[in-house]
C-alpha positions as CSV (number, residue, x, y, z in Angstrom):
1,M,51.5,-3.4,-2.4
2,E,52.1,-6.9,-3.6
3,Y,55.4,-8.2,-2.3
4,Q,55.4,-12.6,-1.6
5,N,57.5,-12.5,1.9
6,F,55.0,-9.1,3.5
7,D,51.6,-8.3,3.3
8,C,50.7,-4.7,3.4
9,E,47.5,-3.1,4.0
10,I,46.8,0.7,4.1
11,A,43.9,1.3,6.2
12,E,43.1,4.7,8.4
13,D,46.2,6.7,8.7
14,C,47.9,3.3,9.8
15,A,50.4,0.4,7.1
16,T,49.6,-3.1,8.7
17,V,52.4,-5.3,8.0
18,S,52.6,-8.7,8.0
19,M,54.5,-11.7,7.4
20,I,53.5,-14.1,5.1
21,G,54.1,-17.7,3.6
22,P,54.5,-20.4,3.3
23,G,58.0,-20.9,6.3
24,A,59.8,-18.0,8.0
25,P,61.5,-16.2,5.1
26,Q,65.5,-16.3,4.4
27,L,66.8,-13.4,4.9
28,A,68.3,-12.3,1.5
29,D,64.8,-13.1,-0.6
30,L,63.0,-11.1,2.3
31,H,65.6,-8.1,2.8
32,D,65.4,-6.5,-1.1
33,E,61.0,-6.3,-0.8
34,F,61.5,-5.1,3.5
35,V,64.0,-2.0,1.7
36,D,61.6,-1.3,-0.9
37,L,58.5,-1.6,1.1
38,M,60.0,1.3,4.3
39,L,60.7,3.3,1.0
40,R,57.4,3.8,-0.5
41,L,55.8,4.0,3.2
42,R,58.0,6.6,3.9
43,E,56.7,8.5,1.1
44,D,53.4,7.7,1.4
45,R,51.4,10.9,3.1
46,A,48.2,8.8,4.0
47,V,50.7,6.6,5.9
48,R,51.0,7.9,9.7
49,V,52.2,4.7,11.8
50,I,54.5,1.7,10.5
51,L,53.2,-1.4,12.6
52,F,54.4,-4.4,12.4
53,T,51.9,-7.9,13.1
54,D,52.2,-11.4,13.7
55,G,50.9,-12.5,10.1
56,D,51.6,-16.5,8.5
57,H,54.0,-17.1,11.9
58,S,55.7,-14.9,13.8
59,F,58.8,-12.6,13.6
60,D,60.8,-15.3,13.3
61,L,64.1,-14.8,10.6
62,H,66.1,-17.2,9.6
63,H,69.9,-17.5,7.7
64,D,71.2,-20.3,6.6
65,L,74.8,-20.8,9.4
66,D,74.8,-24.1,8.2
67,L,75.8,-23.0,5.2
68,A,78.0,-20.5,7.1
69,A,79.4,-24.1,9.2
70,E,80.7,-25.8,5.6
71,A,82.4,-22.2,4.6
72,H,83.9,-21.9,7.8
73,R,84.9,-25.6,7.6
74,L,87.2,-25.6,3.8
75,G,88.5,-21.5,5.9
76,G,85.9,-19.0,4.4
77,G,82.3,-18.4,4.5
78,L,83.3,-14.4,7.3
79,E,80.9,-13.2,3.2
80,V,78.6,-14.8,4.5
81,L,77.9,-13.8,7.9
82,A,78.8,-10.4,6.1
83,A,76.4,-10.1,4.4
84,T,73.8,-10.6,7.1
85,E,76.0,-8.1,9.1
86,E,74.4,-5.8,5.4
87,I,70.7,-6.7,5.7
88,S,70.1,-6.5,9.5
89,R,72.0,-3.2,9.3
90,N,69.4,-1.5,6.2
91,I,67.4,-3.5,8.5
92,I,67.1,-1.8,11.3
93,T,69.0,1.7,10.0
94,L,65.5,2.2,8.1
95,M,63.0,1.3,11.0
96,G,65.2,3.8,13.2
97,E,65.8,6.6,10.7
98,S,62.0,6.0,9.7
99,I,60.5,10.1,10.9
100,K,57.2,7.8,11.7
101,P,56.6,6.0,14.5
102,V,57.0,2.5,14.0
103,I,55.2,-0.8,15.6
104,A,56.2,-4.1,16.2
105,A,52.8,-6.3,18.1
106,T,53.0,-10.1,18.3
107,R,51.2,-13.3,19.8
108,G,53.8,-15.6,18.6
109,D,57.0,-16.9,19.2
110,I,60.0,-14.8,18.0
111,R,63.2,-16.1,17.6
112,N,66.3,-15.6,15.9
113,F,67.1,-12.5,13.5
114,G,63.4,-12.0,14.2
115,L,64.7,-11.0,17.9
116,G,66.6,-8.1,16.4
117,F,64.1,-7.2,13.9
118,Y,61.3,-6.5,16.5
119,L,63.8,-4.6,19.2
120,A,63.9,-2.6,16.2
121,A,61.0,-0.5,16.8
122,D,60.2,2.9,18.1
123,I,57.1,0.6,20.4
124,R,57.0,-2.7,21.7
125,L,53.8,-4.7,22.2
126,A,53.2,-8.2,22.6
127,S,49.9,-10.5,23.8
128,P,50.2,-12.8,27.4
129,E,50.9,-15.9,24.9
130,A,53.9,-14.4,23.6
131,A,57.8,-15.3,23.8
132,F,60.8,-14.6,23.2
133,T,64.1,-16.4,22.4
134,C,67.4,-15.5,21.6
135,Q,69.6,-16.7,18.5
136,D,71.4,-20.2,19.6
137,M,75.0,-19.1,20.7
138,S,76.4,-22.3,20.6
139,G,78.2,-22.4,16.9
140,G,80.3,-19.5,18.2
141,L,78.7,-16.8,16.8
142,I,77.3,-14.0,18.8
143,P,74.3,-12.7,18.2
144,G,73.6,-9.8,15.5
145,W,71.4,-7.5,15.0
146,S,72.0,-4.8,17.7
147,L,71.2,-6.4,20.0
148,T,74.6,-6.1,22.3
149,H,73.6,-2.5,21.9
150,T,69.7,-2.9,22.7
151,L,69.2,-5.3,24.9
152,P,71.8,-4.1,27.8
153,R,69.6,-1.1,27.1
154,L,66.5,-2.5,27.4
155,I,66.8,-5.5,30.6
156,G,70.6,-4.8,31.5
157,P,73.7,-6.1,31.6
158,G,73.7,-9.1,33.5
159,R,70.0,-10.1,32.5
160,T,71.5,-9.4,28.4
161,L,74.4,-12.0,29.3
162,D,72.1,-14.0,31.1
163,F,69.2,-14.5,28.3
164,I,72.0,-14.9,25.1
165,W,74.1,-17.4,27.2
166,S,71.2,-19.8,28.2
167,H,69.4,-19.6,25.5
168,R,66.2,-19.7,27.4
169,T,63.2,-19.0,26.3
170,L,61.3,-15.4,27.4
171,G,57.2,-16.1,28.6
172,A,55.2,-12.4,28.2
173,E,55.1,-11.8,31.6
174,E,58.9,-11.9,32.7
175,A,59.8,-10.0,29.1
176,Y,57.3,-6.9,29.9
177,R,58.3,-6.9,33.9
178,I,62.7,-6.3,32.7
179,G,61.4,-4.1,29.5
180,L,62.1,-6.3,27.0
181,V,58.1,-5.3,26.3
182,D,56.5,-1.9,26.3
183,R,53.2,-3.5,27.1
184,L,51.0,-6.0,27.3
185,L,47.7,-5.9,26.0
186,D,45.0,-9.0,26.7
187,G,44.8,-10.9,24.3
188,G,41.2,-11.7,24.5
189,T,40.7,-8.2,23.5
190,W,44.5,-7.7,21.5
191,Q,42.4,-6.4,17.8
192,E,40.7,-3.3,19.9
193,D,43.3,-2.5,21.7
194,L,45.8,-2.1,18.7
195,D,43.3,-0.1,16.9
196,A,42.9,1.9,20.0
197,Y,46.8,2.4,20.7
198,V,47.8,3.3,16.7
199,Q,44.9,5.8,17.4
200,R,45.8,7.5,19.6
201,L,49.3,8.0,18.2
202,I,47.7,8.9,14.3
203,H,46.3,11.2,16.1
204,L,49.6,13.2,17.0
205,P,51.0,16.2,15.2
206,K,54.0,14.1,13.4
207,P,56.5,16.8,14.0
208,G,56.1,16.2,18.0
209,V,56.7,12.7,17.1
210,H,59.4,13.0,14.4
211,L,61.0,15.1,17.1
212,S,60.6,13.7,20.0
213,K,61.8,10.0,18.7
214,L,65.0,11.8,17.6
215,A,65.5,13.5,21.2
216,V,64.9,9.7,23.1
217,Q,67.4,8.1,20.5
218,Q,70.4,11.2,21.5
219,S,68.9,10.8,25.2
220,A,71.6,8.0,25.8
221,T,74.5,9.8,24.6
222,L,74.2,14.2,25.8
223,D,73.8,14.4,29.3
224,Q,70.9,16.6,30.4
225,T,72.2,20.1,29.4
226,S,72.5,19.4,26.0
227,M,69.2,17.2,26.8
228,L,66.9,20.4,27.8
229,S,69.1,22.3,24.8
230,V,67.1,20.0,22.5
231,E,64.3,20.2,23.4
232,W,63.9,23.5,23.1
233,E,65.3,23.3,19.9
234,S,62.3,21.0,18.9
235,Q,59.5,22.7,20.2
236,Q,60.8,25.8,18.4
237,Q,60.3,23.8,15.5
238,C,56.8,21.9,16.6
239,W,55.9,25.2,17.7
240,Q,55.9,26.1,13.5
241,S,54.5,24.1,12.9
242,L,51.4,23.5,11.0
243,E,49.9,20.3,12.7
244,T,50.2,21.6,16.0
245,A,48.2,24.6,14.7
246,E,45.4,22.5,14.0
247,G,46.9,20.4,17.8
248,M,46.4,23.7,19.8
249,A,43.3,25.2,18.0
250,A,41.5,21.9,18.0
251,R,42.7,21.6,22.8
252,R,41.3,25.5,23.0
253,E,38.1,24.8,20.5
254,G,37.5,21.0,23.0
255,R,37.0,19.1,20.2
256,E,39.7,16.2,17.8
257,T,42.2,17.0,16.2
258,E,41.9,17.1,11.9
259,L,45.4,16.7,10.9
260,G,44.2,15.4,8.6
261,I,43.5,19.0,6.3
262,V,47.4,19.7,7.4
263,T,49.9,19.3,5.7
264,D,53.4,20.2,6.7
265,P,55.8,21.1,3.2
266,D,59.0,19.5,5.3
267,D,56.4,16.7,7.5
268,D,57.8,13.9,5.3
């Protein structure tokens, strides 16, 4: 796959996607390529995990706020914000609705709208050298990219307001401690640890991965009794899956699962 803003390499059941330069891409330039990329990966049966990681630069996405400011001076500009909102909605929705695990891994500085992109992944990994900065609110606009929904659930309401109001940068250790990052990987063994993590996910049967993702997404809005019902319904769907059958057989026989040799009719 060849894009102007992304490099995508598919190997060993994982699609590794990194941003390419020069410079941080404008959102409008990135959007159409991202939608095309995610739709292609959704249909690609050779892909079991989608990994977004640093390329020429980290997750540093920009929007021309100077253009919006000038439009505001002239009495307009809301259409500029609307276009940005549509882009962020499409990107976040595609990542959230992906039945394949979406992992974001960074060793760099995540800034501006790149933070929303990073946090939209199912799992967020970082090295101790990474840093995180929210969009500057000094222009009067609140952070977008669903950060007012995501951040309170990850780090709490008070820490969220401190983070977005102060515009301070969080180091990786603090980001991990408060829940912004799910796991820190050693910078010295970064690639080896990242590969091992991805391989673990690749060898999980697809139905269980997809249905557990859906269950976790619903957990914020359902009570415990409802979640028990969701889990039971999901277990029944897993039980009927060919990949689960292979996983059970591998467990009985004391061997590694061979999921590449089975295909559930509705796994995509």
